[in-house]
ZAMARGU-4260 file (C-alpha; in steps of 0.2 Angstrom, whole numbers, plus 5000, padded with zeros to 4 digits):
<rodrens>
0) 4796/5190/5172 | 4796/5176/5185 | 4811/5165/5187 | 4800/5150/5182 | 4796/5159/5166
5) 4814/5162/5162 | 4819/5144/5166 | 4805/5138/5155 | 4810/5150/5140 | 4828/5144/5142
10) 4823/5126/5142 | 4813/5129/5126 | 4828/5137/5117 | 4839/5123/5122 | 4826/5111/5115
15) 4826/5121/5099 | 4845/5120/5098 | 4844/5101/5101 | 4831/5098/5088 | 4840/5108/5075
20) 4856/5099/5077 | 4848/5081/5078 | 4838/5085/5063 | 4853/5090/5053 | 4862/5075/5058
25) 4847/5063/5054 | 4846/5072/5037 | 4865/5067/5034 | 4870/5085/5031 | 4888/5088/5026
30) 4901/5092/5040 | 4902/5111/5035 | 4883/5112/5036 | 4883/5103/5053 | 4896/5115/5059
35) 4887/5131/5053 | 4870/5125/5061 | 4880/5122/5077 | 4887/5139/5077 | 4871/5148/5073
40) 4861/5137/5086 | 4873/5142/5099 | 4872/5160/5095 | 4854/5161/5093 | 4846/5149/5105
45) 4859/5149/5119 | 4867/5163/5129 | 4883/5163/5120 | 4892/5178/5112 | 4908/5171/5105
50) 4915/5154/5103 | 4929/5143/5096 | 4927/5124/5093 | 4942/5114/5091 | 4940/5096/5085
55) 4953/5082/5087 | 4963/5075/5073 | 4979/5065/5071 | 4990/5081/5074 | 4981/5089/5088
60) 4965/5100/5090 | 4960/5109/5074 | 4949/5125/5074 | 4933/5121/5065 | 4921/5135/5071
65) 4925/5152/5076 | 4914/5167/5079 | 4916/5184/5088 | 4935/5182/5091 | 4946/5196/5085
70) 4962/5191/5093 | 4975/5179/5085 | 4971/5161/5090 | 4980/5145/5084 | 4972/5135/5070
75) 4979/5120/5078 | 4983/5116/5096 | 4995/5101/5097 | 4990/5086/5108 | 5005/5090/5120
80) 4998/5107/5124 | 4981/5101/5130 | 4979/5094/5147 | 4968/5079/5151 | 4955/5090/5160
85) 4937/5085/5160 | 4931/5099/5172 | 4920/5112/5164 | 4926/5129/5170 | 4936/5145/5169
90) 4948/5145/5154 | 4966/5143/5158 | 4976/5139/5142 | 4994/5144/5142 | 4998/5149/5124
95) 5014/5156/5115 | 5015/5175/5115 | 5008/5176/5097 | 4991/5169/5102 | 4978/5174/5115
100) 4961/5168/5121 | 4958/5183/5132 | 4941/5186/5123 | 4935/5169/5129 | 4933/5164/5147
105) 4924/5147/5148 | 4932/5130/5144 | 4920/5115/5139 | 4929/5099/5136 | 4920/5086/5125
110) 4924/5067/5129 | 4918/5051/5121 | 4922/5037/5133 | 4940/5040/5137 | 4945/5050/5122
115) 4944/5069/5121 | 4936/5073/5105 | 4934/5092/5106 | 4937/5108/5115 | 4923/5122/5116
120) 4929/5139/5122 | 4916/5152/5124 | 4910/5169/5131 | 4892/5171/5137 | 4881/5186/5131
125) 4873/5191/5147 | 4881/5187/5164 | 4865/5189/5172 | 4857/5175/5162 | 4861/5157/5165
130) 4869/5146/5153 | 4868/5127/5156 | 4886/5122/5153 | 4881/5103/5155 | 4868/5105/5141
135) 4881/5115/5130 | 4893/5101/5133 | 4880/5087/5128 | 4875/5097/5113 | 4893/5099/5107
140) 4896/5080/5111 | 4881/5076/5099 | 4889/5086/5085 | 4907/5080/5087 | 4902/5062/5088
145) 4892/5064/5072 | 4907/5072/5064 | 4918/5057/5070 | 4905/5045/5063 | 4906/5053/5046
150) 4925/5052/5046 | 4924/5034/5051 | 4911/5030/5037 | 4923/5039/5025 | 4937/5028/5030
155) 4927/5013/5029 | 4922/5018/5011 | 4940/5022/5007 | 4946/5005/5014 | 4932/4996/5004
160) 4937/5005/4988 | 4955/5001/4991 | 4950/4983/4994 | 4941/4982/4978 | 4955/4990/4968
165) 4967/4977/4976 | 4955/4963/4971 | 4954/4969/4954 | 4973/4972/4952 | 4975/4954/4959
170) 4963/4947/4947 | 4972/4956/4932 | 4989/4951/4938 | 4983/4932/4939 | 4978/4934/4921
175) 4995/4940/4916 | 5003/4924/4921 | 5002/4909/4909 | 4986/4899/4913 | 4996/4883/4912
180) 5014/4878/4909 | 5018/4865/4896 | 5021/4847/4900 | 5025/4837/4884 | 5038/4828/4874
185) 5049/4843/4871 | 5047/4853/4886 | 5042/4851/4905 | 5039/4867/4915 | 5034/4870/4933
190) 5032/4886/4943 | 5029/4890/4962 | 5024/4907/4966 | 5020/4915/4983 | 5015/4933/4983
195) 5020/4943/4998 | 5003/4951/4998 | 4987/4951/4988 | 4996/4958/4973 | 5015/4955/4970
200) 5029/4962/4960 | 5036/4946/4953 | 5032/4940/4935 | 5036/4925/4925 | 5031/4920/4908
205) 5034/4906/4895 | 5029/4909/4877 | 5030/4896/4863 | 5032/4907/4848 | 5032/4892/4836
210) 5035/4874/4835 | 5054/4877/4836 | 5055/4893/4847 | 5051/4896/4865 | 5054/4912/4875
215) 5054/4912/4894 | 5057/4925/4907 | 5057/4930/4926 | 5057/4947/4933 | 5055/4957/4950
220) 5049/4975/4952 | 5057/4986/4965 | 5044/4989/4979 | 5028/4979/4983 | 5010/4981/4983
225) 4999/4991/4970 | 5013/5002/4962 | 5024/4986/4959 | 5009/4976/4952 | 5004/4990/4940
230) 5022/4993/4934 | 5023/4974/4931 | 5007/4974/4921 | 5013/4987/4909 | 5030/4978/4908
235) 5021/4962/4903 | 5011/4970/4890 | 5026/4979/4882 | 5036/4962/4883 | 5023/4952/4874
240) 5020/4965/4861 | 5039/4966/4857 | 5041/4947/4857 | 5027/4945/4844 | 5036/4956/4832
245) 5055/4951/4835 | 5066/4938/4842 | 5081/4951/4844 | 5084/4950/4863 | 5095/4965/4863
250) 5081/4976/4855 | 5068/4969/4867 | 5079/4973/4882 | 5083/4991/4876 | 5065/4995/4872
255) 5059/4988/4889 | 5072/4999/4898 | 5066/5014/4888 | 5048/5011/4892 | 5051/5008/4911
260) 5062/5024/4912 | 5049/5035/4903 | 5035/5028/4914 | 5044/5030/4931 | 5057/5044/4928
265) 5071/5032/4934 | 5062/5030/4951 | 5058/5012/4949 | 5067/4997/4941 | 5065/4979/4936
270) 5077/4965/4937 | 5074/4954/4922 | 5080/4938/4914 | 5074/4934/4896 | 5079/4918/4888
275) 5076/4910/4870 | 5078/4892/4865 | 5078/4885/4847 | 5075/4867/4846 | 5081/4865/4828
280) 5097/4874/4831 | 5099/4868/4849 | 5104/4886/4854 | 5100/4895/4870 | 5101/4914/4870
285) 5098/4925/4885 | 5100/4942/4893 | 5101/4944/4912 | 5097/4962/4917 | 5103/4963/4935
290) 5093/4947/4940 | 5098/4933/4951 | 5108/4922/4939 | 5097/4907/4933 | 5105/4890/4935
295) 5108/4880/4919 | 5110/4861/4922 | 5117/4849/4909 | 5109/4832/4914 | 5121/4821/4904
300) 5136/4829/4911 | 5129/4832/4928 | 5136/4849/4930 | 5128/4867/4931 | 5133/4885/4928
305) 5125/4902/4932 | 5119/4913/4917 | 5125/4930/4921 | 5129/4939/4904 | 5118/4954/4900
310) 5116/4971/4907 | 5111/4981/4922 | 5093/4983/4930 | 5080/4990/4918 | 5073/5007/4921
315) 5088/5015/4931 | 5096/5023/4915 | 5088/5030/4900 | 5100/5020/4890 | 5108/5004/4895
320) 5126/5007/4899 | 5131/4990/4892 | 5123/4975/4884 | 5129/4958/4881 | 5119/4943/4874
325) 5124/4926/4881 | 5123/4911/4870 | 5125/4892/4873 | 5126/4881/4858 | 5123/4862/4855
330) 5111/4861/4870 | 5099/4847/4873 | 5092/4838/4888 | 5095/4852/4900 | 5086/4861/4914
335) 5084/4879/4919 | 5080/4885/4936 | 5075/4904/4937 | 5070/4912/4954 | 5068/4929/4962
340) 5078/4935/4977 | 5064/4931/4989 | 5068/4913/4988 | 5087/4915/4993 | 5084/4930/5005
345) 5072/4920/5016 | 5078/4919/5035 | 5076/4906/5048 | 5073/4908/5067 | 5092/4911/5070
350) 5092/4926/5057 | 5102/4915/5045 | 5099/4918/5026 | 5095/4904/5015 | 5107/4911/5002
355) 5112/4906/4985 | 5125/4893/4991 | 5112/4882/4999 | 5101/4884/4983 | 5116/4879/4971
360) 5120/4864/4983 | 5102/4858/4982 | 5102/4860/4963 | 5118/4850/4961 | 5111/4836/4972
365) 5095/4835/4962 | 5101/4838/4944 | 5091/4826/4934 | 5074/4826/4942 | 5058/4832/4934
370) 5053/4850/4938 | 5038/4844/4947 | 5048/4833/4959 | 5061/4846/4960 | 5049/4859/4967
375) 5041/4847/4979 | 5057/4841/4987 | 5065/4859/4986 | 5051/4867/4995 | 5050/4854/5009
380) 5068/4858/5012 | 5066/4877/5011 | 5050/4877/5022 | 5060/4867/5035 | 5074/4880/5034
385) 5063/4895/5036 | 5051/4887/5049 | 5037/4899/5055 | 5047/4915/5050 | 5035/4926/5039
390) 5041/4929/5021 | 5047/4946/5018 | 5046/4946/4999 | 5037/4938/4984 | 5044/4921/4980
395) 5045/4913/4962 | 5054/4898/4956 | 5052/4893/4938 | 5060/4877/4932 | 5060/4872/4913
400) 5067/4855/4907 | 5071/4855/4888 | 5071/4837/4881
</rodrens>
């Protein structure tokens, strides 16, 4: 057989190998199928007896194909153990004593642009027959780039799925908040809410149970993002169910605490303030479960106080260790300002915290203004303080004026 014939046959086998790989890629075969086709193509059509293919991942180079190797070789080669070597040639990998590549003798690196994507280690069948290592490298490159594209497509799909889930959660969360807050003869309410991300962990509500009764609350779930939003959704559903059947604030707090603890095994908690006002009796009742104390302002007297009576955070204990219901009688013409800690824990460029003292000072200077105007003036001052510093948490301010 002439040298030309041998060369022609080798090129024909290489072409078959190339066609088999590209056809499988075009048919969108799975990763495992592509790797198997690559292995058998190398063994059948190319002058290769044994091989190992390592493909890069976040931790190093992972073994994806192995054939004809009996010795113990590593499943993963850390990035730090691989030199940036683009030269095809004799295998020279230094491995720990437990591992050996003695059955393999040729090193074929696979790069795409400046990134090493894979390492092919092999041994040829017949030393008298030629193996085009440049072609072998190119064939491996086609396979590995196809695998990389598949991983990228999966990541894209996963990101799109997560984006859709976040959008759904955000829409659901928006539906949990009151569509509008009342502005009428007896009551005037205003809320400002800035979520830290697409979905937040703050919650507020105002429920007019009857002509004479109104419930109002504010809450903050530990953590951020989807887990916080989902827990808050469950919390809101439980709260509304309880308030439909009872006006007993202690019972509501105990049931909410039990529900959160059962759902999270004590790993997440909620700070919560729940208030109730009766226009007929002019009585305010409340429970503060570890939340920032709301500010109660008497407009006629021009004074204010913090509403702190209550219990600890919800969800930390199976049973609340203590529980006190606060009460104020003979109340009319007063305002409540409720907020989450993102409001007072904002920082400025000098790393100074806004703090509760600044908020109380603002409240005392603006005791008798409407909630709408209070928010307008307050957030002008607050934004001037924080400047361009990014918010670190959800921010909610709920102000209610009872007339």
